[in-house]
C-alpha positions in Angstrom: 131.9 100.4 222.3 134.8 102.1 224.1 134.3 104.2 227.2 137.1 106.5 228.3 137.4 107.7 231.9 139.9 110.4 232.6 140.7 112.2 235.9 143.2 114.7 237.0 143.3 117.6 239.4 143.1 120.3 236.7 140.4 118.9 234.4 138.5 116.7 236.8 136.7 113.6 235.6 135.5 113.1 232.0 133.7 110.2 230.3 133.5 109.9 226.6 132.2 107.3 224.2 131.6 107.0 220.5 128.2 108.6 221.0 130.0 111.7 222.3 128.2 111.6 225.7 130.3 113.1 228.4 130.2 114.2 232.0 132.7 116.7 233.1 133.4 117.7 236.7 135.5 120.7 237.0 138.2 121.6 239.6 135.5 123.1 241.8 133.0 120.3 242.5 130.2 122.8 242.1 131.3 123.5 238.6 129.7 120.6 236.8 128.5 120.4 233.2 126.6 117.4 231.9 126.6 117.8 228.2 125.0 115.4 225.7 125.9 115.7 222.1 124.0 113.7 219.4 126.2 112.7 216.5 123.7 113.7 213.9 123.2 117.2 215.4 126.6 117.8 216.8 125.3 120.4 219.2 124.9 120.8 223.0 121.5 119.5 224.0 121.6 119.9 227.7 123.7 121.5 230.5 122.9 120.7 234.1 124.0 122.0 237.5 125.4 119.7 240.2 122.0 118.6 241.7 120.4 118.2 238.3 123.3 116.0 237.1 123.0 113.8 240.2 119.2 113.5 239.7 119.8 112.7 236.0 122.5 110.1 236.8 120.2 108.3 239.1 117.4 108.2 236.6 117.8 105.0 234.6 115.0 105.8 232.1 116.6 109.2 231.2 120.0 107.5 230.8 118.5 104.9 228.5 116.9 107.5 226.3 120.3 109.1 225.8 121.9 105.8 224.9 123.9 105.2 228.1 124.2 101.5 227.8 125.0 98.8 230.4 128.6 98.8 229.4 128.8 102.5 230.2 127.0 102.1 233.5 130.1 101.3 235.6 131.8 104.5 234.3 128.7 106.6 235.1 128.5 105.1 238.6 132.2 105.9 239.2 131.7 109.5 238.3 128.5 109.7 240.4 130.4 108.3 243.4 133.2 110.8 242.9 130.7 113.6 242.9 128.9 112.3 246.0 132.2 111.9 247.9 133.1 115.6 247.1 129.8 117.2 248.0 
């Protein structure tokens, strides 16, 4: 599985994998969208504000249910840390 981490001042941080799971942090750190797309449905299943996203990212069981595997964990932790540093 490939995990892609992108960061720039305009678009912020994004993570994407073949499962189409992504975390996006906008230019304004408060403008965060955590969107989970299931391949078979192809539609947005959740959208969280900053605190909800932080809670979600620290919940290993929730992450596992969404298919965030160990090889994605480093990427998730990187984004989590970037969010925390910018609070």
